[in-house]
N, C-alpha and C positions, 0 to 999 in steps of 0.2 A: 507719425512723422509725415509732413507734407511732401508730396512728390516734387522734386526739383526739375525745372524745365530750363531749356536754353533760352536766354533772353536776347543774346547778340552773338554773332560770330564774325571775326575779321581774319581774312587771309593774311599770312605773313610770308616771309621768304622760306625757301627750301621745304615746301610742303607742310609747313607748320600753321596752326590755327590758334588764334586767341579766342577763347570761348568764355562768355560771361553767362552765369546762371542766374536764375530768378532769386537766389539768396545772396546775390552780389559777389559771390566767389568767382574769381577768374582763374582759368587754367589754360596751359599751353598744351596742344595736342599735335603730335607728329603723325600725319597720315601715312608716311612712308612705311611705318611698321605693318601696314595692312597689305603691302604690295605682294609679298611672297605667298601669303595665305589666301588672298582673294584677288586674283588677276585682274578683275574689272576695275580695281582702284588704280592700276598703272596708268590709265588715261589721265589721272590727275597730275601726272608729271608735266602736262601741258599747262603752262602758267595762265594763259587766257581762260582755259576751262576751270582751273583751280580757283581763280579769282571770282568766279560766278557763284560761289557758295552762299547759301541763304538759310535762315531758320525756316524749318518746315514743320508741318503737323502741329501747329500751335505750341512749338517749343519741345516737342517730343523727339525731334531729330534735326539734323542739318542735311541739306541736299544740294547736289549739283545738277543731277538729272533724275528722272523717275527711277532709273536703275542704280544710281550711285548716291547712297546716303549713309549716314552714321547716326545711331541712336544716342539719345542723351545719356543713357546708362553707360555706353562705351566711352563716351567723352568724359563723363564724371569719374568713372573707375580708373581709367588709364591716362587721363590728363595729369599734368604736373602743375601743382599749385604755384601761383606766382604772387 
């Protein structure tokens, strides 16, 4: 099976993301589920920072800063199909 990469990411309201993968499947992912487990994600409650999200590492992740990123596997496995 071919490895699925992130093709595009769009910030939505309330710490949600719309993530499009290389196989054209789109998923919604709520970043707030990471706040309690990983405190460095709490910074993403700032809308200006949250809106700077970009595809990173050739589609293997999305990132806001070098310290704040999410892998394509996490997005794929825990995102909700739309």
